[in-house]
C-alpha positions as CSV (number, residue, x, y, z in Angstrom):
1,M,15.8,-64.4,-5.2
2,I,16.7,-64.3,-8.9
3,H,15.1,-61.6,-11.0
4,T,14.7,-62.3,-14.7
5,R,14.8,-59.4,-17.2
6,A,14.0,-58.8,-20.8
7,V,15.7,-61.0,-23.3
8,V,18.5,-58.6,-24.2
9,W,19.2,-57.8,-20.6
10,R,19.3,-61.5,-19.6
11,F,21.9,-62.0,-22.3
12,V,24.0,-59.2,-21.1
13,C,23.8,-60.4,-17.5
14,A,24.8,-63.9,-18.6
15,V,27.9,-62.6,-20.4
16,V,28.9,-60.6,-17.3
17,L,28.5,-63.5,-15.0
18,L,30.6,-65.8,-17.2
19,L,33.4,-63.3,-17.6
20,S,33.6,-62.0,-14.1
21,A,33.1,-65.2,-12.0
22,S,30.7,-63.3,-9.8
23,A,29.8,-64.8,-6.4
24,A,26.1,-65.0,-7.1
25,E,23.7,-65.6,-10.0
26,A,21.2,-63.0,-8.7
27,D,21.0,-59.4,-10.0
28,K,23.1,-58.2,-7.2
29,S,22.4,-54.5,-7.8
30,D,18.7,-54.8,-7.1
31,W,17.4,-52.9,-4.1
32,A,16.1,-55.3,-1.5
33,E,12.4,-55.2,-0.5
34,G,13.2,-56.3,3.0
35,R,11.2,-57.3,6.0
36,A,8.8,-55.2,8.0
37,G,10.3,-53.8,11.2
38,A,13.9,-54.6,10.3
39,A,16.8,-53.1,8.4
40,H,17.2,-55.9,5.9
41,G,15.8,-54.1,2.9
42,A,16.1,-50.7,1.3
43,T,16.2,-47.9,3.8
44,R,17.2,-44.2,3.9
45,D,20.8,-45.3,4.2
46,Y,21.1,-48.6,2.2
47,Y,19.7,-50.0,-0.9
48,N,20.3,-53.4,0.7
49,G,20.4,-53.2,4.4
50,A,21.3,-56.8,5.1
51,A,24.4,-56.5,2.9
52,K,25.2,-53.0,4.2
53,L,25.3,-51.7,0.6
54,P,24.9,-47.9,0.8
55,W,23.1,-45.5,-1.5
56,T,25.4,-43.0,-3.0
57,H,23.0,-40.4,-1.9
58,Y,21.0,-40.4,1.4
59,M,17.4,-41.3,0.7
60,G,18.1,-43.1,-2.6
61,D,19.7,-42.8,-6.0
62,W,17.8,-42.1,-9.2
63,R,18.3,-40.8,-12.8
64,D,16.0,-38.5,-14.6
65,V,14.9,-38.7,-18.2
66,A,18.1,-37.0,-19.3
67,G,20.2,-39.4,-17.4
68,K,21.2,-36.9,-14.8
69,A,21.9,-38.2,-11.3
70,Q,19.3,-36.9,-8.8
71,G,17.8,-34.8,-11.6
72,D,14.4,-33.3,-11.7
73,A,13.2,-34.1,-15.2
74,A,10.8,-37.0,-14.6
75,Y,9.8,-39.6,-17.1
76,G,6.2,-38.8,-16.2
77,W,4.3,-36.5,-13.9
78,T,0.9,-36.8,-12.2
79,Q,-0.8,-34.3,-9.9
80,I,-2.8,-36.1,-7.2
81,M,-5.6,-34.1,-5.7
82,D,-6.5,-34.1,-2.0
83,N,-10.1,-35.2,-2.4
84,D,-10.3,-37.7,0.5
85,T,-11.2,-40.6,-1.8
86,A,-9.5,-43.8,-2.7
87,S,-8.7,-43.9,-6.4
88,P,-6.3,-45.2,-9.1
89,I,-3.4,-43.0,-10.2
90,T,-1.5,-43.5,-13.4
91,W,1.7,-42.4,-15.0
92,T,2.8,-42.9,-18.7
93,V,6.2,-44.6,-18.5
94,T,6.5,-45.9,-22.1
95,A,10.0,-44.4,-22.7
96,L,11.5,-45.9,-19.5
97,V,10.0,-49.4,-20.1
98,R,11.4,-49.4,-23.6
99,Q,14.8,-48.5,-22.3
100,W,14.7,-51.4,-20.0
101,L,13.4,-53.9,-22.6
102,T,16.2,-52.9,-25.1
103,G,18.9,-53.2,-22.4
104,K,19.8,-49.5,-22.6
105,H,19.5,-49.5,-18.8
106,A,19.2,-52.2,-16.2
107,N,15.7,-52.6,-14.8
108,Q,16.3,-51.5,-11.2
109,G,12.8,-50.3,-10.8
110,F,10.7,-47.1,-10.6
111,F,11.6,-44.3,-8.2
112,L,8.6,-42.1,-7.3
113,R,9.3,-38.8,-5.6
114,A,7.2,-35.7,-4.9
115,T,8.3,-32.2,-5.9
116,K,5.3,-30.2,-4.7
117,G,2.6,-30.6,-2.1
118,G,2.1,-32.9,0.8
119,N,1.9,-36.6,1.5
120,I,0.3,-39.4,-0.6
121,V,-0.4,-42.9,0.8
122,F,-0.7,-45.7,-1.8
123,A,-1.6,-49.4,-1.4
124,S,1.4,-51.7,-1.6
125,R,1.6,-55.2,-3.0
126,Q,1.0,-56.5,0.5
127,H,-2.3,-54.7,0.8
128,A,-5.2,-57.0,1.7
129,D,-7.3,-56.0,-1.3
130,K,-5.5,-57.2,-4.5
131,A,-7.5,-54.8,-6.6
132,F,-5.4,-52.0,-5.0
133,H,-2.0,-53.6,-5.8
134,P,0.5,-51.7,-8.0
135,R,0.3,-52.7,-11.7
136,L,2.3,-52.1,-14.9
137,V,0.1,-52.3,-18.0
138,L,1.8,-52.9,-21.3
139,I,0.1,-52.6,-24.7
140,D,1.9,-53.5,-27.9
141,K,1.4,-52.2,-31.4
142,E,-1.0,-54.9,-32.2
143,G,-3.2,-54.0,-29.3
144,K,-2.3,-57.0,-27.1
145,E,-2.3,-56.1,-23.4
146,L,-0.2,-57.4,-20.6
147,S,-0.8,-56.5,-16.9
148,L,2.0,-57.2,-14.5
149,E,2.1,-57.3,-10.7
150,A,5.0,-55.8,-8.8
151,E,7.7,-58.2,-7.7
152,A,8.9,-55.8,-5.0
153,D,7.9,-52.5,-3.5
154,T,8.9,-50.4,-0.6
155,F,9.3,-46.8,0.5
156,L,12.2,-44.8,2.0
157,T,11.6,-42.4,4.9
158,R,13.8,-40.2,7.0
159,S,11.9,-41.1,10.1
160,T,13.4,-44.6,10.6
161,Y,16.5,-46.7,9.8
162,R,14.2,-49.7,9.3
163,S,13.0,-51.0,6.0
164,Q,9.3,-50.8,5.1
165,G,9.2,-53.5,2.4
166,H,6.4,-55.6,3.9
167,A,4.2,-52.7,4.9
168,D,0.7,-52.7,3.3
169,T,1.1,-49.1,2.2
170,L,3.6,-47.0,0.3
171,R,4.3,-43.2,0.8
172,V,5.4,-40.4,-1.4
173,S,5.9,-36.9,0.2
174,T,8.0,-33.8,0.1
175,G,9.0,-34.9,3.7
176,P,10.6,-36.6,1.9
177,D,9.3,-40.1,1.5
178,H,10.2,-42.0,-1.8
179,T,8.5,-45.1,-3.2
180,L,10.4,-47.9,-5.1
181,I,8.6,-50.4,-7.3
182,R,10.1,-53.1,-9.5
183,F,8.4,-55.4,-12.1
184,D,9.7,-58.5,-13.7
185,L,9.5,-57.7,-17.4
186,S,10.4,-61.1,-18.8
187,P,6.7,-61.8,-19.8
188,A,7.0,-58.7,-22.1
189,S,9.0,-60.9,-24.5
190,K,5.6,-62.2,-25.8
191,L,4.7,-58.7,-27.0
192,K,5.7,-57.5,-30.5
193,D,6.6,-53.9,-29.7
194,I,5.6,-51.7,-26.7
195,A,3.3,-48.9,-27.8
196,E,2.2,-47.8,-24.3
197,A,3.3,-48.6,-20.8
198,T,1.3,-47.3,-17.8
199,L,2.2,-47.5,-14.1
200,R,-0.9,-47.7,-11.9
201,L,-1.0,-47.2,-8.1
202,Y,-4.1,-46.9,-5.9
203,T,-4.1,-43.9,-3.5
204,L,-5.7,-44.5,-0.2
205,K,-5.2,-41.2,1.5
206,Q,-4.0,-37.7,0.5
207,Y,-2.7,-34.9,2.7
208,G,-2.6,-31.9,0.3
209,D,-2.4,-31.7,-3.5
210,T,0.9,-33.3,-4.5
211,T,2.8,-33.6,-7.7
212,V,4.6,-37.0,-8.1
213,G,7.2,-37.8,-10.7
214,V,8.5,-41.2,-11.9
215,F,12.3,-41.6,-12.2
216,R,14.7,-44.5,-12.8
217,C,16.3,-46.3,-9.9
218,Q,20.0,-46.3,-10.2
219,Q,22.2,-47.9,-7.6
220,G,24.9,-50.5,-7.3
221,H,28.5,-51.5,-7.1
222,D,28.8,-53.2,-10.5
223,E,32.2,-53.2,-12.2
224,P,32.7,-53.9,-15.9
225,P,33.7,-57.5,-16.8
226,S,37.4,-58.1,-16.4
227,D,40.0,-60.9,-16.4
228,P,41.7,-61.7,-13.1
229,V,44.9,-59.7,-12.5
230,V,47.7,-62.1,-12.6
231,G,50.7,-61.9,-10.3
232,L,53.8,-63.8,-9.3
233,A,51.7,-66.9,-8.6
234,A,51.1,-67.3,-12.4
235,K,54.7,-68.5,-12.7
236,Y,54.1,-71.4,-10.3
237,S,51.5,-74.0,-11.2
238,G,49.6,-74.8,-8.1
239,D,52.0,-72.6,-6.1
240,K,54.7,-75.4,-6.6
241,G,58.0,-73.7,-6.0
242,I,56.6,-70.3,-5.1
243,A,58.4,-70.3,-1.7
244,G,61.7,-69.9,-3.6
245,D,60.6,-66.8,-5.4
246,P,62.8,-63.8,-4.3
247,S,59.7,-61.7,-3.6
248,V,58.1,-64.3,-1.3
249,V,58.6,-64.0,2.4
250,F,56.6,-67.0,3.5
251,A,54.5,-69.8,1.9
252,T,52.7,-72.8,3.2
253,D,50.2,-75.4,1.8
254,F,49.6,-77.2,5.1
255,E,50.9,-80.5,3.7
256,S,53.6,-80.9,6.4
257,E,52.7,-82.9,9.5
258,N,54.5,-80.2,11.4
259,W,52.9,-77.2,9.7
260,Q,52.5,-75.5,13.1
261,D,56.3,-75.0,13.3
262,E,56.2,-72.8,10.2
263,W,54.4,-70.1,12.2
264,T,55.4,-68.0,15.1
265,Y,52.3,-69.2,17.0
266,A,49.9,-71.8,15.6
267,G,46.9,-71.5,17.9
268,K,45.1,-74.0,20.0
269,R,44.4,-77.6,18.8
270,G,40.9,-79.0,18.9
271,V,39.4,-76.3,16.7
272,I,42.0,-76.4,13.9
273,D,43.4,-79.4,12.1
274,T,44.5,-80.3,8.6
275,V,42.2,-82.5,6.4
276,S,42.1,-83.9,2.9
277,N,38.5,-85.1,3.3
278,D,35.4,-83.8,5.0
279,K,32.2,-85.0,3.3
280,P,29.8,-83.6,5.9
281,R,31.0,-80.1,5.1
282,K,31.1,-80.8,1.3
283,F,34.8,-80.2,1.3
284,E,36.7,-80.5,-1.9
285,Q,40.5,-80.3,-2.1
286,L,42.2,-77.3,-3.6
287,H,45.0,-79.8,-3.8
288,G,46.1,-82.1,-0.9
289,K,45.4,-81.0,2.6
290,A,43.8,-77.8,3.9
291,L,43.6,-76.2,7.3
292,R,40.1,-76.8,8.8
293,V,38.9,-74.2,11.2
294,R,35.9,-74.9,13.5
295,I,33.9,-72.2,15.4
296,A,32.4,-74.5,18.0
297,Q,28.9,-74.3,19.2
298,G,28.7,-72.0,22.3
299,S,32.2,-70.4,21.6
300,T,33.6,-67.4,19.9
301,G,37.3,-68.2,19.3
302,A,38.6,-70.5,16.6
303,L,41.8,-69.7,14.6
304,N,44.5,-67.5,16.2
305,T,47.7,-68.2,14.3
306,L,50.5,-65.6,13.9
307,Y,53.4,-65.0,11.5
308,K,55.5,-62.3,13.2
309,F,57.9,-60.7,10.8
310,K,60.8,-59.6,13.0
311,P,61.5,-63.0,14.7
312,K,61.2,-64.7,11.2
313,T,62.9,-62.3,8.9
314,G,64.8,-59.8,11.2
315,R,62.7,-56.8,10.2
316,E,59.1,-55.5,10.1
317,P,57.9,-54.2,6.7
318,E,55.8,-51.1,6.0
319,A,54.1,-52.6,3.0
320,I,53.2,-56.3,2.3
321,Y,50.9,-58.6,0.2
322,F,49.1,-61.5,1.9
323,R,47.1,-64.1,0.0
324,Y,45.3,-67.2,1.1
325,Y,42.6,-69.5,-0.3
326,L,39.3,-69.6,1.6
327,R,36.4,-72.1,1.4
328,L,33.4,-71.6,3.6
329,G,32.0,-74.9,4.8
330,D,28.5,-76.2,4.0
331,D,27.5,-75.4,7.6
332,W,28.7,-71.8,7.5
333,N,25.6,-69.7,8.3
334,Q,25.9,-66.5,10.3
335,T,22.6,-65.7,12.0
336,V,23.8,-64.0,15.2
337,Q,26.7,-61.8,14.6
338,G,29.7,-61.2,12.3
339,G,33.3,-61.7,13.2
340,K,36.9,-61.6,12.3
341,M,39.0,-63.1,9.5
342,P,42.7,-63.2,8.6
343,G,44.5,-59.9,8.1
344,L,47.5,-57.8,9.2
345,S,48.3,-55.9,12.3
346,G,50.7,-54.0,14.5
347,T,49.2,-54.3,17.9
348,Y,52.3,-55.1,19.8
349,S,50.0,-56.5,22.5
350,V,49.0,-53.0,23.5
351,A,46.1,-51.7,21.3
352,G,44.1,-52.5,18.2
353,W,41.8,-55.3,19.3
354,G,39.1,-56.1,21.9
355,G,38.1,-52.4,22.4
356,R,41.7,-51.3,23.1
357,K,41.4,-48.1,21.2
358,V,44.4,-46.9,19.1
359,N,45.7,-43.4,19.1
360,G,48.3,-43.4,16.3
361,R,51.1,-44.3,18.7
362,N,50.1,-47.5,20.5
363,G,49.1,-49.9,17.7
364,W,46.7,-50.7,14.8
365,S,45.1,-53.6,13.1
366,A,43.4,-54.5,9.8
367,R,42.0,-58.0,10.2
368,G,39.5,-59.4,7.7
369,S,35.8,-59.6,8.7
370,F,32.7,-61.6,8.0
371,G,29.1,-60.4,8.3
372,K,25.8,-62.1,8.9
373,T,24.6,-64.4,6.1
374,I,22.2,-62.5,3.7
375,P,18.6,-63.6,4.2
376,A,17.1,-65.8,1.5
377,D,14.5,-63.3,0.3
378,N,17.3,-60.8,-0.6
379,P,18.9,-60.3,-4.1
380,L,22.1,-61.5,-2.4
381,G,20.3,-64.2,-0.5
382,G,22.5,-67.0,0.9
383,L,25.8,-65.2,0.3
384,H,28.3,-64.4,3.0
385,P,29.8,-60.9,3.1
386,I,33.5,-60.4,4.0
387,G,35.5,-57.2,4.4
388,T,38.0,-55.5,6.7
389,Y,37.8,-54.8,10.4
390,C,40.2,-51.9,11.1
391,Y,41.6,-50.2,14.2
392,H,43.0,-46.9,12.8
393,A,43.9,-43.5,14.3
394,D,40.8,-41.8,12.9
395,M,38.3,-44.4,14.2
396,K,35.4,-43.3,16.3
397,G,34.7,-45.0,19.6
398,S,36.6,-47.9,21.1
399,Y,36.0,-50.5,18.4
400,G,37.2,-50.8,14.9
401,S,35.6,-49.7,11.6
402,V,34.0,-52.3,9.3
403,W,34.6,-51.7,5.6
404,G,32.7,-54.1,3.3
405,W,34.4,-55.3,0.1
406,H,31.6,-54.1,-2.2
407,T,33.3,-53.4,-5.5
408,G,31.7,-55.6,-8.1
409,Y,30.0,-57.5,-5.2
410,R,33.1,-59.6,-5.0
411,G,33.1,-59.6,-1.2
412,F,29.9,-61.7,-1.2
413,L,30.9,-65.4,-1.1
414,Q,29.2,-68.7,-1.6
415,S,29.7,-71.7,0.6
416,N,31.5,-74.7,-0.8
417,R,33.7,-72.8,-3.2
418,W,37.4,-71.9,-3.1
419,Y,38.3,-68.2,-3.4
420,S,41.7,-66.5,-3.7
421,V,41.6,-63.7,-1.1
422,E,44.5,-61.2,-1.2
423,Q,45.2,-58.1,0.8
424,Y,47.8,-55.4,0.4
425,L,48.6,-53.0,3.1
426,K,50.9,-50.0,3.0
427,L,51.3,-48.0,6.2
428,N,50.8,-44.3,6.0
429,T,53.5,-41.6,6.3
430,P,53.4,-40.9,10.1
431,G,50.6,-38.4,10.8
432,K,49.3,-38.3,7.2
433,R,46.2,-39.9,5.7
434,D,47.9,-41.8,2.9
435,G,47.8,-45.4,4.2
436,V,46.6,-47.9,1.6
437,L,44.5,-51.0,1.9
438,R,43.4,-53.1,-1.1
439,A,41.7,-56.5,-1.4
440,W,41.2,-58.8,-4.3
441,V,38.9,-61.8,-4.6
442,D,39.9,-64.3,-7.3
443,G,42.3,-61.7,-8.7
444,R,39.7,-58.9,-9.1
445,L,39.7,-55.8,-7.0
446,A,37.1,-55.9,-4.3
447,F,38.1,-53.0,-2.1
448,E,40.4,-50.0,-2.1
449,K,41.0,-47.3,0.5
450,T,44.0,-44.9,0.1
451,D,43.4,-42.3,2.9
452,I,44.0,-44.3,6.1
453,R,45.9,-43.0,9.1
454,F,47.2,-46.1,10.8
455,R,50.0,-44.4,12.8
456,D,51.6,-41.1,13.8
457,V,55.0,-42.5,14.7
458,D,57.4,-44.6,12.6
459,T,58.0,-47.1,15.3
460,L,54.7,-48.8,14.4
461,K,55.3,-51.2,11.5
462,I,53.5,-54.3,10.1
463,E,54.2,-56.6,13.0
464,Q,52.4,-59.7,11.8
465,V,50.0,-61.6,9.6
466,W,47.2,-62.4,11.9
467,M,45.4,-65.6,10.9
468,N,42.3,-65.0,13.0
469,V,38.8,-66.4,12.9
470,Y,36.6,-65.2,15.7
471,H,32.8,-65.2,16.1
472,G,31.8,-61.7,17.4
473,G,31.8,-59.4,19.2
474,T,30.9,-61.3,22.2
475,R,28.0,-63.5,21.2
476,P,28.9,-67.2,20.7
477,S,28.1,-69.3,17.7
478,P,24.8,-71.1,18.0
479,Y,26.2,-74.2,16.3
480,D,29.4,-75.7,14.9
481,Q,30.6,-73.8,11.7
482,H,33.6,-74.6,9.6
483,L,35.8,-72.9,7.0
484,F,39.0,-74.1,5.2
485,I,42.2,-72.3,4.4
486,D,45.0,-73.3,2.0
487,N,48.0,-72.0,0.1
488,V,49.0,-69.0,2.2
489,V,51.6,-66.7,0.6
490,I,53.2,-63.5,2.0
491,A,55.2,-61.4,-0.5
492,T,56.6,-58.0,-1.3
493,Q,54.7,-57.9,-4.6
494,Y,51.3,-58.7,-5.8
495,I,50.7,-62.5,-5.7
496,G,47.5,-63.1,-7.5
497,P,45.5,-66.4,-7.8
498,M,47.2,-69.6,-8.7
499,K,47.7,-70.6,-12.3
């Protein structure tokens, strides 16, 4: 879903998108309305449950009129009386709407919270009676009036991890329950200058006199526009000749008929091959051939190719950079479960995969991961999240930790587009939490964690690059799905995207 904004804000967003090569055209920082009875929308833990994008603060993030995070100075207050009658309730929100229209703040919606009293039930935009739906009424200095319907609304509650976005009511209470409402302000461009803005909700039930304030929603993982960080690949157009760079340990572009011989283990045939053409999957060459990986219908495994450092180079490093180009096929659509992607590991066939818990002495792994495709009715609808699936010494339970690449929303990928995906891993000092993992997408930082305890003994090193694609978990893919990989480089310094 693409949410338009005021003229100024639309312009700012356009500049950001052009400069940052973002994965999506939607306003990615919007909270998601979600579906009833599911965790797809905004919840007590996430502002976007489907994308697993967390609030900074449990139960939501807001700014007050002074700009203070989680502050108590509301843009407007209203005391709602417990009189057991259904009635309209209004707040004057002129100052906040003006800030949105001038682009001072992104329009991420109203955040309603109670500071005194009990529990108020409002009608949502899904209520059967449209007369009860939330409205934002704008009046300009010439007296022209514009009444807007909400484009999204929901409420956050401690009582469930599920989203409430399609419920026919909204709640605000000191419990707490918080209500979120967002309006598309683009029609306001027809007005001369806003003289008054009024938010109107219809209360259906009241449980005690309650004071409710309006605040500004403030959440997101936005990063300022930036150019890609260039690395050693900038010296080699199309990676031509990069294998000879003194910092490069290994490089392949899958052009050789015997490309499998370049690896320690190349995986099973039938689900991997090299192609220069695949029209059904809307494949376009990065240049020449690429490795095609198929997750077959009814199966879980696909790519399982290894580059083991010691047999190839005589030693195992403690820090390494690994870059590959990734293109998700036109049929890539995760509806059942997430899975694994290429990464790094030191499992030594002992621990660090398949529920084989690590203890700091027996192994570790940091494979990539992919999540379920974001539903179409979400601000990130249709995008595919990627991240890291890590077995580390501080993990809880028998299975690894999933860390999404949320910075700048760069870990949310489109189908039918090539991305440069790079990972850097530095093992920790044994026993200390100083291990480092970074990831870049198209040369822009997408993830960073600098407090990882991979190991407690120095015998554990970086054993291998693990080119893994696996569906699950345990649940098989419901249909054939494809991705493409090209231009793999392993190096001792940052590689960056191709020139």
